[in-house]
C-alpha positions in Angstrom: 0.1 -0.1 0.3 1.1 3.3 -1.0 1.2 6.1 2.2 2.9 8.6 0.6 0.6 9.2 -2.6 -2.4 9.9 -0.8 -4.0 13.3 -1.5 -5.4 14.0 2.3 -3.0 14.5 4.6 -3.0 15.7 8.3 -1.9 18.8 9.0 -1.4 20.6 12.3 -2.4 24.5 12.9 -0.9 26.3 15.6 -1.6 30.0 16.6 0.9 32.4 15.5 -0.2 35.3 17.8 -0.1 33.4 21.3 3.1 31.9 20.3 4.8 34.2 22.6 2.8 34.1 25.6 0.5 37.4 25.3 -1.5 36.0 27.8 -0.3 34.3 30.5 -3.3 33.1 32.4 -4.0 30.1 30.7 -1.1 27.4 30.3 -0.2 25.7 26.7 -0.4 26.4 22.8 -3.7 26.8 20.9 -3.7 23.8 18.7 -5.7 22.3 16.1 -5.6 19.2 13.7 -7.7 19.0 10.4 -6.8 17.8 7.0 -6.0 19.4 3.5 -6.2 17.7 0.0 -2.1 18.4 -0.8 -3.2 18.6 -4.5 -5.8 21.6 -4.2 -3.8 23.3 -1.6 0.0 22.7 -2.1 1.4 26.0 0.0 0.8 25.9 3.6 -2.9 26.2 5.5 -3.7 29.6 7.5 -7.3 29.5 9.1 -9.0 32.1 11.6 -9.7 29.5 14.6 -10.5 30.4 18.3 -7.8 30.7 20.5 -8.7 30.4 24.2 -5.5 32.0 25.4 -6.7 35.3 23.9 -10.4 35.1 23.9 -10.8 35.8 20.4 -10.2 34.5 17.0 -6.5 34.8 15.8 -4.9 33.5 12.9 -3.5 30.1 12.8 -0.9 28.5 11.0 0.6 25.1 9.7 3.8 23.4 11.1 5.5 20.8 10.3 4.9 17.5 12.6 
């Protein structure tokens, strides 16, 4: 079975705003797991998701595993 040729891959989205620790009240980094089609979206994925550290919607970008 060829695992490397699947169109759908699992990616991890990490909050770009809170990476440096803007809000010290909550612990941890805001991360989401999603899937993307690598043929339709070859570049890195960026989505607006809710960040529990900032308590608002911020940009979350794709990171390497």
